[in-house]
C-alpha positions in Angstrom: 70.3 -39.0 98.2 67.3 -41.1 99.2 65.8 -44.8 99.2 62.2 -45.1 99.4 60.6 -48.5 99.6 57.5 -48.4 97.9 54.5 -50.9 98.1 52.2 -51.1 95.3 49.0 -52.8 93.7 50.4 -53.8 90.3 47.2 -54.6 88.7 45.9 -51.0 87.2 49.3 -50.5 85.9 51.3 -51.6 82.8 54.2 -52.5 84.4 57.0 -50.6 86.6 58.7 -48.9 83.6 57.7 -45.5 82.5 56.0 -45.9 78.9 54.3 -43.6 76.8 50.4 -43.2 76.7 49.9 -45.8 79.4 50.0 -45.7 83.6 52.9 -47.4 85.1 54.4 -47.2 88.6 57.4 -45.2 87.4 55.4 -42.3 85.4 52.8 -42.1 88.5 56.3 -41.7 90.9 57.6 -38.9 88.4 54.3 -37.3 88.3 54.2 -37.0 92.1 57.5 -35.7 92.4 56.9 -32.9 89.7 54.0 -32.0 91.8 56.1 -31.8 95.0 58.7 -29.7 92.7 61.4 -32.3 93.4 61.6 -32.7 89.9 61.5 -30.0 87.3 58.6 -30.1 84.1 61.8 -29.9 81.9 63.6 -33.1 83.4 63.2 -36.5 82.1 63.8 -38.2 85.5 65.1 -37.0 89.0 69.0 -36.7 89.8 70.4 -40.0 91.4 67.4 -42.0 90.0 67.5 -45.7 89.9 65.0 -48.8 90.6 65.5 -52.1 92.4 63.9 -53.8 89.7 61.2 -53.4 86.7 57.8 -55.4 87.4 56.1 -56.2 84.7 52.2 -55.7 84.1 49.9 -56.7 87.1 52.9 -57.6 89.1 52.7 -56.0 92.9 55.6 -55.1 95.2 56.2 -54.8 98.7 59.6 -53.5 98.9 60.4 -52.1 95.4 63.2 -49.3 96.1 63.8 -46.3 94.3 66.7 -43.5 94.9 66.4 -39.8 94.3 68.3 -36.6 94.9 65.8 -34.7 97.1 65.5 -32.0 100.0 65.0 -33.6 103.7 61.3 -32.8 103.8 60.8 -35.6 101.5 59.6 -38.3 103.8 57.4 -41.2 103.0 54.4 -39.3 104.2 55.4 -36.4 102.0 55.4 -38.6 99.0 52.2 -40.2 99.6 50.6 -36.8 99.4 50.8 -36.9 96.1 50.7 -40.6 95.1 47.5 -42.5 94.6 46.5 -44.8 97.0 47.6 -47.7 94.7 51.2 -46.7 95.7 52.4 -46.0 99.1 55.8 -45.5 100.2 56.6 -46.7 103.7 60.2 -46.4 104.4 63.2 -44.4 103.7 66.9 -44.7 103.9 69.7 -41.9 103.8 72.4 -43.1 101.2 75.4 -41.9 99.8 76.1 -40.6 96.2 77.5 -43.8 95.1 74.4 -46.2 95.6 72.7 -47.4 93.1 69.2 -49.2 93.5 69.8 -51.5 90.8 73.3 -52.8 91.2 73.9 -52.5 94.8 71.0 -55.3 95.4 72.3 -58.4 96.7 69.1 -60.5 96.9 65.8 -60.2 95.8 62.5 -62.3 96.7 59.9 -62.8 94.5 56.8 -64.3 96.3 53.8 -66.1 93.9 50.3 -67.1 95.8 49.5 -70.1 93.4 46.1 -71.1 93.8 46.2 -74.9 94.2 43.7 -76.9 96.1 45.1 -80.1 97.4 44.0 -83.5 96.2 40.6 -84.6 97.6 39.4 -80.7 97.6 37.1 -79.2 94.9 38.9 -77.1 92.6 37.1 -73.4 91.8 38.8 -73.4 88.1 38.4 -77.3 87.3 42.0 -77.6 87.1 43.4 -80.8 88.5 44.3 -81.2 92.3 48.1 -80.3 93.6 50.3 -83.0 95.3 52.3 -81.1 97.7 55.4 -83.2 97.8 55.5 -83.0 93.9 55.5 -79.3 94.2 58.3 -79.3 96.5 60.4 -81.7 94.7 59.7 -79.4 91.6 61.1 -76.6 93.4 64.0 -78.1 95.0 64.9 -79.3 91.6 64.8 -75.8 90.2 67.1 -74.3 92.8 70.6 -74.0 92.8 72.9 -72.5 90.2 71.6 -73.6 86.6 70.9 -72.1 83.0 67.4 -71.0 82.4 67.5 -70.1 78.9 64.3 -72.5 78.4 62.2 -70.5 80.9 62.9 -66.8 79.7 62.5 -65.0 76.5 66.2 -63.4 77.2 69.0 -64.4 75.4 71.7 -63.6 77.9 72.1 -63.5 81.5 70.2 -66.7 81.9 72.3 -68.4 84.0 71.1 -67.9 88.2 71.9 -69.0 91.7 68.2 -69.5 92.9 67.1 -70.7 96.3 63.3 -71.4 97.0 60.8 -72.0 99.9 57.3 -73.5 99.3 54.6 -73.3 102.2 50.5 -74.4 102.2 48.4 -71.7 103.3 44.7 -73.3 103.1 43.9 -73.5 99.2 47.1 -71.6 98.2 50.6 -72.4 97.8 53.0 -69.6 98.7 56.1 -70.0 96.5 59.0 -67.6 97.8 62.4 -67.8 95.1 65.2 -65.6 95.8 68.2 -64.8 93.8 70.8 -61.7 93.1 68.6 -60.9 90.1 66.2 -62.5 87.5 65.6 -63.0 83.6 62.4 -61.7 82.6 59.3 -63.9 83.1 61.5 -66.6 85.1 59.8 -66.5 88.3 56.3 -67.2 86.7 57.4 -69.6 84.3 59.0 -71.5 87.5 55.8 -71.4 89.2 54.2 -72.9 85.5 56.8 -75.9 85.9 55.9 -76.1 89.6 52.3 -76.6 88.9 52.6 -78.6 86.0 54.7 -81.1 87.7 52.6 -80.9 91.0 49.6 -81.8 89.2 51.0 -84.8 87.3 50.8 -83.4 83.8 54.2 -84.0 83.5 56.8 -86.1 85.4 59.6 -84.5 87.8 62.5 -85.4 85.3 60.9 -83.2 82.7 62.8 -80.2 84.9 66.0 -81.9 83.6 64.9 -81.5 80.3 64.1 -77.7 80.7 67.7 -77.3 82.4 69.6 -78.8 80.2 71.5 -77.0 77.0 69.0 -78.0 74.3 66.0 -76.0 73.4 62.7 -76.9 74.3 59.8 -76.3 72.3 57.2 -75.3 73.3 58.6 -73.7 76.4 56.5 -73.6 79.4 54.1 -70.4 79.6 54.3 -68.1 82.0 51.9 -67.8 85.0 49.6 -65.1 85.4 51.2 -62.1 87.1 48.7 -60.7 89.5 49.7 -63.1 92.1 53.4 -62.2 92.0 55.0 -59.8 94.5 58.3 -58.3 94.8 58.3 -59.0 98.1 62.1 -58.0 99.8 65.1 -56.5 98.3 68.5 -56.7 100.2 71.3 -54.0 100.4 74.1 -54.6 102.6 74.8 -52.2 105.1 71.1 -50.2 104.5 68.8 -49.8 107.3 65.6 -48.5 106.1 63.4 -46.4 108.7 59.8 -47.0 108.7 57.7 -44.0 108.5 55.0 -44.7 111.0 52.3 -42.5 109.3 53.2 -43.8 106.3 52.9 -47.3 107.3 49.5 -46.8 108.9 48.2 -45.3 105.6 49.7 -47.9 103.6 47.9 -50.8 105.8 44.3 -48.7 105.6 44.8 -48.4 101.7 45.7 -51.8 100.7 43.4 -53.2 103.5 40.6 -51.6 101.6 41.7 -53.1 98.7 42.0 -56.5 100.1 37.9 -56.0 101.6 37.4 -55.1 98.0 38.9 -58.1 96.6 37.5 -60.6 99.2 34.0 -59.2 98.5 34.3 -60.0 94.7 35.6 -63.4 95.3 33.3 -64.4 97.6 30.4 -63.1 95.2 32.0 -65.4 92.4 32.4 -68.3 94.6 28.2 -68.0 95.4 28.0 -68.2 91.7 30.2 -71.4 91.6 28.2 -73.2 94.5 24.9 -72.5 93.1 25.9 -73.6 89.4 27.5 -76.8 91.1 25.1 -77.7 94.0 23.2 -81.1 93.2 
């Protein structure tokens, strides 16, 4: 059995998990495996198949991990021959038949790129500026082992041990959070809490209320999904071999998408500059 690392742009997809009548990452992957005759037309899913996680609509990944029983010739570059440029396999590892991509993951890392100009800077969307110290304090309060029942629609599995890191990158706060697993929408609601506290809309002590035993109404809304990336998944004792050709093709494909996005952003910024000029 082989495990593959997948990178994908989640914006064109209705999430990772296969759904009828809409494009998903998993459905597109299964179509590619059928085209390669790895998955038969009458089979629902590949033998040995599992995935590290189910990302929501719009969420991207660098290290999504899937397993499949496959012939030796199915390398990342071979898989990419039938995948769209929005999904690229870039590394693989041979694993034993007992390996499970979901249950054997001991650490998952999600990274959120939050547009958050500092105090004194002009915000493009009119939102209040962010205080980095308050943002760091908020993240610190959210880390540790807590019951996050007020930050997810899930009714169970809400207790999690969380660690996190916050870095400033120009106009962006890069928020990375790690845990063994995550409840639904938890990362995006954590980001909303950090932004709300960092802008002074709520005091830091509000987080204690959110982590308390009682329900909070209304709950913090989830932040938009597009800036969120599944950036790392760790499996003890499993080493992934990078496929140089697949890595290069992935870098080119995502580089082209980055240029397109930068161009669209630059045009929109020019409109803002012209509308707000004195």
